[in-house]
Phi, psi and omega in degrees: 000319179297320179296321180296318180296320180297316180297320180295328181285328184283324187306313178298324180295319180296321179296320179296319180296318180297319178296319180296319178296323179297331178278316187286322184299314176298323179297317179297320179297320179295316180297314180298317179298321181297312183292333178281318188270338185305312179300321179293323179295317178299317181294318177300318178300317180298320179294319178298316178299318181298315180296323179296314181292320180296321180291329182265004181296148180302148177297146180238159182291161182299325182290341178283328182257004181302329181297331180276342186261333187226128177300325179296314181292329181299329181280347186264312184048065179282132181294153179283128177281135180053058183297337181295343178285343183263335187239147169277100184265120182265160166279148182304331181288345178271352183277150170298123185304329181290345182264353179274159180312132182303125180256011178288133180300137178244344179294147185297331180202159179300145179253094181258124183294134173286135182267127179232134176247118182299325184300335177294336182277346185266047179273163181298160176292134000271166178266127180283148182256139181239155176275183185295343179266004180082013181266141180294146177257149183228157160261146187242139168245143186210162180245137179233162179267196185295334181265002180087008179268153180297147172271147175287141178293136177093299185280331183078004179286152183275133178271189175250023184250126178265126177288141182241119171250094195298319183245013174070025182263009180083005179249115180296140180257320179186185175234163178234129176258126180286128179259286178189158174050039176081008181265143179231157170236149182282139182238131178283128181251000188228153174276179182299335180262018179074001175285149183289151176291153184285344189295323186252158183278078180236131175251147183238131175243123182302137174284130180224167172222154183296146176298141181097358176280188186293083175224130180094200185287142177205142177248128180224125178052040178080359179254145180255134181231161171232116181269131179277184183291345176274004178081008181246152177295138177283157178227159178086193181278125182230143171254100184254115181054039174090000180238146182274138175221154175235136181234133180283189187295343177261001179089008179283130183280136173292147183283329180217153180228141183212173178231158170237144190224160172212189179297339178299333182278350179064209179286140181236135175272090186290336175296319178291322179296314179297320182297337179275000179096007175292136187260326187215160179226133176248123190249133176285123178277323182177200181187183178229133181303137186287343179246313184279332185082005178294141182260139180222158173246148177277113188296341181260001189302309185292326175297318177299314182298312182294317182294319180294318178296319180297331180277356178092014179270147172284142185232150173217185185214164174211160181227126179282104188261139165231034178301142179248000178202175183298320182300316180291326178296320177294322175304311184296317177296321181295322179295319177299314181299319179296319180292319181293328175051046175088359179298135177279140178238141178271341181245166182292169168254126188250143165270121181269107185244117182219165169288158184288173177284354181212066180301137007258026184287341182298140184298336181251005185297326187267008178300140175270176185299319181295318179295320180297319179296319178300317181293315179300314182297317180298315179298309186293319180294324177297317179294316181297324179292348175254012174090010180256144170287143186236158180199180179233138173248134173192172177276163182298325183298309182293316181297325182283326189253339189235010179219135175278111187300323183297340180272351182235001187293347177282351180258162176289131183248121181250111189255129173260122179200114186262091184272173176254154177058030174063021182286140176296153179300154177268006178307125191279004182240176180293141169220155188254323180232138181240119172271107188263350176202152169244018179229040180279166177236122181226131178298140182092354179230135181265153175071200180289140182231132173281128180240138184232153179224156173236126179264000000 
């Protein structure tokens, strides 16, 4: 009888479980299918969008597409004469702001140069040592009682505070007050300038080093360093005696420093920029909308180029490209050549290739690595055939995953990668120019500034 009752009680529970499973299993299958298929659906959508944009692209002249029709012409990539007759070229101010290259800062924090004056280091012997906040460092002598706690200054009575020299270098780090049952609380023993508080019997002797030790500029194994007052190489962006320098995580100085500009930067005092030691300027000539494919020119580009050259800066240029085929790449290069009108440049002309501001809607987002290389090559060869050095600008993500490096290594590579702690990019291939921040501060330029270095 007990067994029969037990069986009767279990049966309804089993039916409920079976019904619940019938509901849950299809839901689980739908969820799993979504997560598996969603990326493929997005990619398919991007390919459809790309074909739509390519099909609706403006007609181009025969000389623009000759490279696709003839092997002989493919090796030439002759620029289109009077390319403006083929394209409706807008001023950047006529473009939908959302279709222009994203100007939102991406660097983790603003890059403000630390100001250093060498003359401060040329003090009489001995030279005092300061911490990273500019506060003097001391070695401390102190008196303790029978339990190892500090004595109060004046009275000589023993406190309940134990002095802590964390790494045994003779520099007190803090104190510990015993509470109960093995618990301690941290006690501040120093004022804001690192001098000891008056409460405890602590004496301070300034930390110094002999004159002539590692302070200031020094060259080692062909690398240039600047040693600070703490005897260590400085890192990051520094303004030393009025000039800008950049040092990587090991303190190695970059050989050249530069900025890149567009109409977003407004008017620039290039004389002030040059006076700070900036060597080169890369100017945006124009671009193509990432969704519409409309082509525009940067109305301030030629003013930037002329003003920078007049100030004695080396200049180069770039074009924000969303070309989806070789013909459009030749169009973009031809437009730059038309805008430059024979102006000589000391730096390369770059094709700026990035993912769109709204992946995967961008007309060029779904390009594969082979297509990207074809577009880069068409642009660069067209520029080279007109006597300009050519290159590619992009972020580490796109260059690493969507471009075969061996197919572009003959061009100048300008890499954008905003690292932390001044660390060099982890990009495993050669690069020539490194854009290390888009939130720099440079005198003579307002707002956020892109800063680049060459090592």
